[in-house]
PDB file of N, CA, C and O in Angstrom:
ATOM      1  N   MET A   1     114.450 114.386 123.667  1.00  0.00           N
ATOM      2  CA  MET A   1     114.767 115.333 124.641  1.00  0.00           C
ATOM      3  C   MET A   1     116.091 115.415 124.760  1.00  0.00           C
ATOM      4  O   MET A   1     116.367 116.432 125.397  1.00  0.00           O
ATOM      5  N   GLY A   2     117.086 114.786 124.427  1.00  0.00           N
ATOM      6  CA  GLY A   2     118.566 114.628 124.560  1.00  0.00           C
ATOM      7  C   GLY A   2     118.926 115.720 123.564  1.00  0.00           C
ATOM      8  O   GLY A   2     119.719 116.576 123.956  1.00  0.00           O
ATOM      9  N   LEU A   3     118.458 115.800 122.363  1.00  0.00           N
ATOM     10  CA  LEU A   3     118.989 116.498 121.240  1.00  0.00           C
ATOM     11  C   LEU A   3     118.657 118.000 121.439  1.00  0.00           C
ATOM     12  O   LEU A   3     119.342 118.863 120.890  1.00  0.00           O
ATOM     13  N   ILE A   4     117.562 118.313 122.256  1.00  0.00           N
ATOM     14  CA  ILE A   4     117.101 119.629 122.519  1.00  0.00           C
ATOM     15  C   ILE A   4     118.007 120.115 123.680  1.00  0.00           C
ATOM     16  O   ILE A   4     118.301 121.311 123.693  1.00  0.00           O
ATOM     17  N   ARG A   5     118.465 119.321 124.630  1.00  0.00           N
ATOM     18  CA  ARG A   5     119.186 119.702 125.576  1.00  0.00           C
ATOM     19  C   ARG A   5     120.828 119.919 125.051  1.00  0.00           C
ATOM     20  O   ARG A   5     121.542 120.879 125.341  1.00  0.00           O
ATOM     21  N   SER A   6     121.169 118.841 124.269  1.00  0.00           N
ATOM     22  CA  SER A   6     122.445 119.308 123.768  1.00  0.00           C
ATOM     23  C   SER A   6     122.451 120.526 122.735  1.00  0.00           C
ATOM     24  O   SER A   6     123.452 121.239 122.658  1.00  0.00           O
ATOM     25  N   CYS A   7     121.605 120.701 122.138  1.00  0.00           N
ATOM     26  CA  CYS A   7     121.639 121.854 121.200  1.00  0.00           C
ATOM     27  C   CYS A   7     121.674 123.251 122.178  1.00  0.00           C
ATOM     28  O   CYS A   7     122.464 124.178 122.000  1.00  0.00           O
ATOM     29  N   PHE A   8     120.696 123.197 123.191  1.00  0.00           N
ATOM     30  CA  PHE A   8     120.667 124.322 124.091  1.00  0.00           C
ATOM     31  C   PHE A   8     122.220 124.571 124.694  1.00  0.00           C
ATOM     32  O   PHE A   8     122.836 125.636 124.636  1.00  0.00           O
ATOM     33  N   SER A   9     122.646 123.433 125.230  1.00  0.00           N
ATOM     34  CA  SER A   9     124.151 123.574 125.691  1.00  0.00           C
ATOM     35  C   SER A   9     125.049 124.174 124.781  1.00  0.00           C
ATOM     36  O   SER A   9     125.874 124.989 125.193  1.00  0.00           O
ATOM     37  N   PHE A  10     124.969 123.819 123.432  1.00  0.00           N
ATOM     38  CA  PHE A  10     126.049 124.100 122.441  1.00  0.00           C
ATOM     39  C   PHE A  10     125.779 125.529 122.144  1.00  0.00           C
ATOM     40  O   PHE A  10     126.729 126.309 122.081  1.00  0.00           O
ATOM     41  N   LEU A  11     124.596 125.924 121.962  1.00  0.00           N
ATOM     42  CA  LEU A  11     124.196 127.227 121.532  1.00  0.00           C
ATOM     43  C   LEU A  11     124.625 128.392 122.862  1.00  0.00           C
ATOM     44  O   LEU A  11     125.162 129.483 122.668  1.00  0.00           O
ATOM     45  N   ALA A  12     124.299 127.928 123.971  1.00  0.00           N
ATOM     46  CA  ALA A  12     124.777 128.637 125.341  1.00  0.00           C
ATOM     47  C   ALA A  12     126.082 128.792 125.351  1.00  0.00           C
ATOM     48  O   ALA A  12     126.518 129.902 125.653  1.00  0.00           O
ATOM     49  N   GLY A  13     126.998 127.716 125.024  1.00  0.00           N
ATOM     50  CA  GLY A  13     128.351 127.776 125.137  1.00  0.00           C
ATOM     51  C   GLY A  13     128.826 128.756 124.451  1.00  0.00           C
ATOM     52  O   GLY A  13     129.669 129.558 124.851  1.00  0.00           O
ATOM     53  N   THR A  14     128.156 128.731 123.083  1.00  0.00           N
ATOM     54  CA  THR A  14     128.706 129.506 121.810  1.00  0.00           C
ATOM     55  C   THR A  14     128.539 131.073 122.080  1.00  0.00           C
ATOM     56  O   THR A  14     129.352 131.958 121.814  1.00  0.00           O
ATOM     57  N   ALA A  15     127.204 131.201 122.710  1.00  0.00           N
ATOM     58  CA  ALA A  15     126.868 132.748 122.944  1.00  0.00           C
ATOM     59  C   ALA A  15     127.911 133.078 124.005  1.00  0.00           C
ATOM     60  O   ALA A  15     128.388 134.185 123.755  1.00  0.00           O
ATOM     61  N   PHE A  16     128.404 132.569 125.017  1.00  0.00           N
ATOM     62  CA  PHE A  16     129.018 132.961 125.928  1.00  0.00           C
ATOM     63  C   PHE A  16     130.384 133.053 125.379  1.00  0.00           C
ATOM     64  O   PHE A  16     130.998 134.073 125.691  1.00  0.00           O
ATOM     65  N   GLY A  17     131.063 132.086 124.526  1.00  0.00           N
ATOM     66  CA  GLY A  17     132.184 132.218 124.081  1.00  0.00           C
ATOM     67  C   GLY A  17     132.354 133.493 123.292  1.00  0.00           C
ATOM     68  O   GLY A  17     133.339 134.214 123.448  1.00  0.00           O
ATOM     69  N   VAL A  18     131.115 133.835 122.208  1.00  0.00           N
ATOM     70  CA  VAL A  18     131.429 135.111 121.720  1.00  0.00           C
ATOM     71  C   VAL A  18     131.442 136.273 122.556  1.00  0.00           C
ATOM     72  O   VAL A  18     132.145 137.232 122.239  1.00  0.00           O
ATOM     73  N   TYR A  19     130.635 136.291 123.743  1.00  0.00           N
ATOM     74  CA  TYR A  19     130.627 137.236 124.563  1.00  0.00           C
ATOM     75  C   TYR A  19     131.841 137.735 125.171  1.00  0.00           C
ATOM     76  O   TYR A  19     132.249 138.896 125.163  1.00  0.00           O
ATOM     77  N   VAL A  20     132.455 136.546 125.785  1.00  0.00           N
ATOM     78  CA  VAL A  20     133.852 136.662 126.270  1.00  0.00           C
ATOM     79  C   VAL A  20     134.884 137.315 125.448  1.00  0.00           C
ATOM     80  O   VAL A  20     135.597 138.244 125.828  1.00  0.00           O
ATOM     81  N   ALA A  21     134.911 136.646 124.067  1.00  0.00           N
ATOM     82  CA  ALA A  21     135.907 137.104 123.327  1.00  0.00           C
ATOM     83  C   ALA A  21     135.668 138.727 122.862  1.00  0.00           C
ATOM     84  O   ALA A  21     136.627 139.466 122.644  1.00  0.00           O
ATOM     85  N   GLN A  22     134.534 139.086 122.765  1.00  0.00           N
ATOM     86  CA  GLN A  22     134.246 140.437 122.460  1.00  0.00           C
ATOM     87  C   GLN A  22     134.773 141.511 123.518  1.00  0.00           C
ATOM     88  O   GLN A  22     135.377 142.561 123.298  1.00  0.00           O
ATOM     89  N   ASN A  23     134.394 140.978 124.664  1.00  0.00           N
ATOM     90  CA  ASN A  23     134.618 141.860 125.867  1.00  0.00           C
ATOM     91  C   ASN A  23     135.710 141.753 126.743  1.00  0.00           C
ATOM     92  O   ASN A  23     135.848 142.569 127.654  1.00  0.00           O
ATOM     93  N   TYR A  24     136.604 140.712 126.538  1.00  0.00           N
ATOM     94  CA  TYR A  24     137.809 140.615 127.302  1.00  0.00           C
ATOM     95  C   TYR A  24     138.868 140.219 126.364  1.00  0.00           C
ATOM     96  O   TYR A  24     138.680 139.726 125.251  1.00  0.00           O
ATOM     97  N   ASN A  25     140.101 140.504 126.966  1.00  0.00           N
ATOM     98  CA  ASN A  25     141.450 140.322 126.142  1.00  0.00           C
ATOM     99  C   ASN A  25     141.891 138.693 126.275  1.00  0.00           C
ATOM    100  O   ASN A  25     142.607 138.175 127.132  1.00  0.00           O
ATOM    101  N   VAL A  26     141.298 138.155 125.270  1.00  0.00           N
ATOM    102  CA  VAL A  26     141.388 136.575 125.380  1.00  0.00           C
ATOM    103  C   VAL A  26     142.730 136.305 124.434  1.00  0.00           C
ATOM    104  O   VAL A  26     142.798 136.774 123.298  1.00  0.00           O
ATOM    105  N   PRO A  27     143.721 135.553 124.984  1.00  0.00           N
ATOM    106  CA  PRO A  27     144.849 135.233 124.302  1.00  0.00           C
ATOM    107  C   PRO A  27     144.514 134.381 123.007  1.00  0.00           C
ATOM    108  O   PRO A  27     143.584 133.575 122.994  1.00  0.00           O
ATOM    109  N   ASN A  28     145.365 134.627 121.886  1.00  0.00           N
ATOM    110  CA  ASN A  28     145.351 133.737 120.737  1.00  0.00           C
ATOM    111  C   ASN A  28     145.954 132.342 120.998  1.00  0.00           C
ATOM    112  O   ASN A  28     147.181 132.286 121.073  1.00  0.00           O
ATOM    113  N   ILE A  29     145.345 131.375 121.123  1.00  0.00           N
ATOM    114  CA  ILE A  29     145.563 129.989 121.451  1.00  0.00           C
ATOM    115  C   ILE A  29     146.680 129.615 120.550  1.00  0.00           C
ATOM    116  O   ILE A  29     147.821 129.355 120.932  1.00  0.00           O
ATOM    117  N   LYS A  30     146.206 129.608 119.156  1.00  0.00           N
ATOM    118  CA  LYS A  30     146.918 129.104 118.151  1.00  0.00           C
ATOM    119  C   LYS A  30     148.525 129.853 118.159  1.00  0.00           C
ATOM    120  O   LYS A  30     149.579 129.256 117.942  1.00  0.00           O
ATOM    121  N   LYS A  31     148.394 131.055 118.415  1.00  0.00           N
ATOM    122  CA  LYS A  31     149.822 131.755 118.492  1.00  0.00           C
ATOM    123  C   LYS A  31     150.455 131.365 119.750  1.00  0.00           C
ATOM    124  O   LYS A  31     151.683 131.435 119.806  1.00  0.00           O
ATOM    125  N   LEU A  32     149.871 131.009 120.651  1.00  0.00           N
ATOM    126  CA  LEU A  32     150.429 130.680 121.998  1.00  0.00           C
ATOM    127  C   LEU A  32     151.264 129.224 121.998  1.00  0.00           C
ATOM    128  O   LEU A  32     152.363 128.984 122.498  1.00  0.00           O
ATOM    129  N   THR A  33     150.360 128.340 121.266  1.00  0.00           N
ATOM    130  CA  THR A  33     150.801 127.085 121.083  1.00  0.00           C
ATOM    131  C   THR A  33     152.007 127.008 120.252  1.00  0.00           C
ATOM    132  O   THR A  33     152.981 126.337 120.592  1.00  0.00           O
ATOM    133  N   GLY A  34     151.952 127.686 119.166  1.00  0.00           N
ATOM    134  CA  GLY A  34     152.947 127.937 118.096  1.00  0.00           C
ATOM    135  C   GLY A  34     154.407 128.296 118.879  1.00  0.00           C
ATOM    136  O   GLY A  34     155.398 127.585 118.718  1.00  0.00           O
ATOM    137  N   THR A  35     154.404 129.437 119.706  1.00  0.00           N
ATOM    138  CA  THR A  35     155.542 130.005 120.437  1.00  0.00           C
ATOM    139  C   THR A  35     155.961 128.908 121.403  1.00  0.00           C
ATOM    140  O   THR A  35     157.143 128.605 121.568  1.00  0.00           O
ATOM    141  N   GLY A  36     154.818 128.251 122.116  1.00  0.00           N
ATOM    142  CA  GLY A  36     155.443 127.228 123.011  1.00  0.00           C
ATOM    143  C   GLY A  36     156.163 126.147 122.326  1.00  0.00           C
ATOM    144  O   GLY A  36     157.204 125.733 122.836  1.00  0.00           O
ATOM    145  N   LEU A  37     155.714 125.628 121.197  1.00  0.00           N
ATOM    146  CA  LEU A  37     156.236 124.507 120.297  1.00  0.00           C
ATOM    147  C   LEU A  37     157.769 125.104 119.770  1.00  0.00           C
ATOM    148  O   LEU A  37     158.735 124.341 119.770  1.00  0.00           O
ATOM    149  N   LEU A  38     157.894 126.418 119.357  1.00  0.00           N
ATOM    150  CA  LEU A  38     159.081 126.897 118.941  1.00  0.00           C
ATOM    151  C   LEU A  38     160.143 126.791 120.192  1.00  0.00           C
ATOM    152  O   LEU A  38     161.300 126.376 120.124  1.00  0.00           O
ATOM    153  N   ILE A  39     159.558 127.198 121.170  1.00  0.00           N
ATOM    154  CA  ILE A  39     160.467 127.041 122.513  1.00  0.00           C
ATOM    155  C   ILE A  39     160.930 125.834 122.867  1.00  0.00           C
ATOM    156  O   ILE A  39     162.090 125.601 123.208  1.00  0.00           O
ATOM    157  N   ALA A  40     159.932 124.955 122.785  1.00  0.00           N
ATOM    158  CA  ALA A  40     160.339 123.299 123.049  1.00  0.00           C
ATOM    159  C   ALA A  40     161.091 122.753 122.132  1.00  0.00           C
ATOM    160  O   ALA A  40     161.706 121.752 122.500  1.00  0.00           O
ATOM    161  N   LYS A  41     161.254 123.139 120.919  1.00  0.00           N
ATOM    162  CA  LYS A  41     162.070 122.856 119.712  1.00  0.00           C
ATOM    163  C   LYS A  41     163.466 123.223 120.238  1.00  0.00           C
ATOM    164  O   LYS A  41     164.376 122.400 120.333  1.00  0.00           O
ATOM    165  N   HIS A  42     163.566 124.506 120.570  1.00  0.00           N
ATOM    166  CA  HIS A  42     164.899 125.050 120.814  1.00  0.00           C
ATOM    167  C   HIS A  42     165.553 124.491 122.038  1.00  0.00           C
ATOM    168  O   HIS A  42     166.782 124.461 122.090  1.00  0.00           O
ATOM    169  N   ILE A  43     164.904 124.096 122.918  1.00  0.00           N
ATOM    170  CA  ILE A  43     165.427 123.548 124.340  1.00  0.00           C
ATOM    171  C   ILE A  43     165.996 122.135 124.075  1.00  0.00           C
ATOM    172  O   ILE A  43     166.977 121.641 124.631  1.00  0.00           O
ATOM    173  N   GLU A  44     165.109 121.494 123.001  1.00  0.00           N
ATOM    174  CA  GLU A  44     165.566 120.048 122.720  1.00  0.00           C
ATOM    175  C   GLU A  44     166.758 120.121 122.007  1.00  0.00           C
ATOM    176  O   GLU A  44     167.758 119.589 122.488  1.00  0.00           O
ATOM    177  N   GLU A  45     166.816 120.735 120.860  1.00  0.00           N
ATOM    178  CA  GLU A  45     168.288 120.871 120.168  1.00  0.00           C
ATOM    179  C   GLU A  45     169.393 121.552 121.014  1.00  0.00           C
ATOM    180  O   GLU A  45     170.569 121.357 120.705  1.00  0.00           O
ATOM    181  N   THR A  46     169.093 122.290 122.001  1.00  0.00           N
ATOM    182  CA  THR A  46     170.355 122.904 122.900  1.00  0.00           C
ATOM    183  C   THR A  46     170.618 121.633 123.694  1.00  0.00           C
ATOM    184  O   THR A  46     171.774 121.214 123.643  1.00  0.00           O
ATOM    185  N   TYR A  47     169.874 121.058 124.305  1.00  0.00           N
ATOM    186  CA  TYR A  47     170.085 119.778 125.085  1.00  0.00           C
ATOM    187  C   TYR A  47     170.135 118.299 124.801  1.00  0.00           C
ATOM    188  O   TYR A  47     170.238 117.420 125.656  1.00  0.00           O
ATOM    189  N   ARG A  48     170.055 118.139 123.560  1.00  0.00           N
ATOM    190  CA  ARG A  48     169.909 116.831 122.931  1.00  0.00           C
ATOM    191  C   ARG A  48     171.515 116.325 123.006  1.00  0.00           C
ATOM    192  O   ARG A  48     172.496 117.041 122.804  1.00  0.00           O
ATOM    193  N   LYS A  49     171.512 114.921 123.345  1.00  0.00           N
ATOM    194  CA  LYS A  49     172.709 114.277 123.447  1.00  0.00           C
ATOM    195  C   LYS A  49     173.314 114.146 121.954  1.00  0.00           C
ATOM    196  O   LYS A  49     172.572 114.024 120.979  1.00  0.00           O
ATOM    197  N   PRO A  50     174.667 114.179 121.859  1.00  0.00           N
ATOM    198  CA  PRO A  50     175.228 114.109 120.228  1.00  0.00           C
ATOM    199  C   PRO A  50     174.946 112.544 120.174  1.00  0.00           C
ATOM    200  O   PRO A  50     174.865 111.667 121.034  1.00  0.00           O
ATOM    201  N   LYS A  51     174.836 112.574 118.845  1.00  0.00           N
ATOM    202  CA  LYS A  51     174.266 111.009 117.971  1.00  0.00           C
ATOM    203  C   LYS A  51     175.550 110.115 118.211  1.00  0.00           C
ATOM    204  O   LYS A  51     176.650 110.648 118.356  1.00  0.00           O
ATOM    205  N   LYS A  52     175.417 109.013 118.242  1.00  0.00           N
ATOM    206  CA  LYS A  52     176.642 108.084 118.419  1.00  0.00           C
ATOM    207  C   LYS A  52     176.959 107.713 117.092  1.00  0.00           C
ATOM    208  O   LYS A  52     176.146 107.354 116.240  1.00  0.00           O
ATOM    209  N   ARG A  53     178.258 107.825 116.953  1.00  0.00           N
ATOM    210  CA  ARG A  53     178.952 107.470 115.546  1.00  0.00           C
ATOM    211  C   ARG A  53     179.557 105.940 115.657  1.00  0.00           C
ATOM    212  O   ARG A  53     180.198 105.459 116.591  1.00  0.00           O
ATOM    213  N   ASP A  54     179.160 105.327 114.426  1.00  0.00           N
ATOM    214  CA  ASP A  54     179.899 104.134 114.445  1.00  0.00           C
ATOM    215  C   ASP A  54     181.368 104.130 113.871  1.00  0.00           C
ATOM    216  O   ASP A  54     181.557 104.565 112.735  1.00  0.00           O
ATOM    217  N   ASP A  55     182.403 103.652 114.623  1.00  0.00           N
ATOM    218  CA  ASP A  55     183.828 103.761 114.147  1.00  0.00           C
ATOM    219  C   ASP A  55     184.109 102.555 112.986  1.00  0.00           C
ATOM    220  O   ASP A  55     185.101 102.579 112.258  1.00  0.00           O
ATOM    221  N   ASP A  56     183.233 101.660 112.943  1.00  0.00           N
ATOM    222  CA  ASP A  56     183.196 100.440 111.974  1.00  0.00           C
ATOM    223  C   ASP A  56     183.410 100.821 110.594  1.00  0.00           C
ATOM    224  O   ASP A  56     184.307 100.320 109.915  1.00  0.00           O
ATOM    225  N   ASP A  57     182.380 101.941 110.048  1.00  0.00           N
ATOM    226  CA  ASP A  57     182.301 102.343 108.774  1.00  0.00           C
ATOM    227  C   ASP A  57     183.400 102.759 108.050  1.00  0.00           C
ATOM    228  O   ASP A  57     183.443 102.667 106.823  1.00  0.00           O
ATOM    229  N   ASP A  58     184.410 103.270 108.818  1.00  0.00           N
ATOM    230  CA  ASP A  58     185.621 104.143 108.063  1.00  0.00           C
ATOM    231  C   ASP A  58     186.461 102.847 107.548  1.00  0.00           C
ATOM    232  O   ASP A  58     187.498 103.000 106.903  1.00  0.00           O
TER     233      ASP A  58
END
């Protein structure tokens, strides 16, 4: 009984996802996360503390 219930939930979710993707303007999640990571990387590089230099090596 559990297998039938889980398959039904999966198929219903898939059908609903296909319907929503075809009828509504759904953003591209992969592109959105890539843009977010690029912005985070830029902010990190801008506000990162400078590396400490050892004066002993000279």
